[in-house]
C-alpha positions in Angstrom: 102.2 97.0 112.0 100.4 100.3 111.5 99.8 101.6 108.0 97.9 104.8 107.2 94.9 104.4 105.0 94.3 100.7 105.5 91.8 98.5 107.3 93.6 97.0 110.3 93.9 93.2 110.4 91.7 91.3 112.8 93.9 90.5 115.9 91.9 87.4 116.7 92.4 85.6 113.4 95.2 85.0 110.9 93.1 85.8 107.8 94.7 89.2 107.1 98.5 88.9 107.3 101.7 89.8 105.4 102.2 87.6 102.3 104.4 87.5 99.2 102.7 88.1 96.0 102.9 89.2 92.3 100.8 92.3 91.8 99.3 93.3 88.5 99.6 97.1 88.3 97.7 98.3 85.2 97.8 102.1 85.9 99.1 104.5 88.4 101.2 103.7 91.4 98.7 102.5 94.1 99.1 101.4 97.7 96.1 99.0 97.8 94.9 96.5 95.3 91.8 94.4 94.7 92.3 90.7 95.3 91.8 90.1 91.5 95.1 91.9 90.9 97.1 89.9 93.5 98.5 86.4 93.1 99.8 85.2 96.5 102.9 83.0 96.3 104.9 81.0 98.9 108.1 83.1 99.1 109.8 86.2 98.0 111.9 84.2 95.6 108.8 82.9 93.9 107.3 86.3 93.7 110.5 87.7 92.0 110.7 84.7 89.6 107.0 85.1 88.6 107.2 88.9 88.0 107.2 90.3 84.5 107.5 94.1 84.1 106.5 93.9 80.4 103.1 92.5 81.6 103.0 95.0 84.5 103.3 92.2 87.1 105.6 93.2 90.0 106.8 91.3 93.1 105.7 92.6 96.4 105.0 91.9 100.1 101.3 92.7 100.8 99.0 92.7 103.8 95.6 91.1 103.5 93.1 90.3 102.5 90.9 92.9 104.2 87.3 93.8 103.3 86.9 97.4 102.1 84.0 99.6 103.0 82.6 98.8 99.6 82.7 95.1 100.3 85.7 94.2 98.1 88.6 92.1 99.3 91.8 94.3 99.3 95.5 93.8 99.7 97.7 96.7 101.0 101.3 97.2 99.8 104.0 96.6 102.5 106.9 96.8 100.2 108.0 96.2 96.6 110.6 93.4 96.2 113.7 93.6 94.0 
């Protein structure tokens, strides 16, 4: 999977991989999120069930975690779930 603007996953480990999550999105529409804004869940169904648009928590499939150049753990958006 090649995504522009993201740190590529380490091919020798399974640390950074696609996961389902609920993402807290406080402001503008972003493509990457600090780990503190991402709650990883077991399945797409659990992500959709835990989402709450009134609390700005949206279901997604994300890639990560990766370490940014600033040393933060980041997740990258693969797709928003419905």
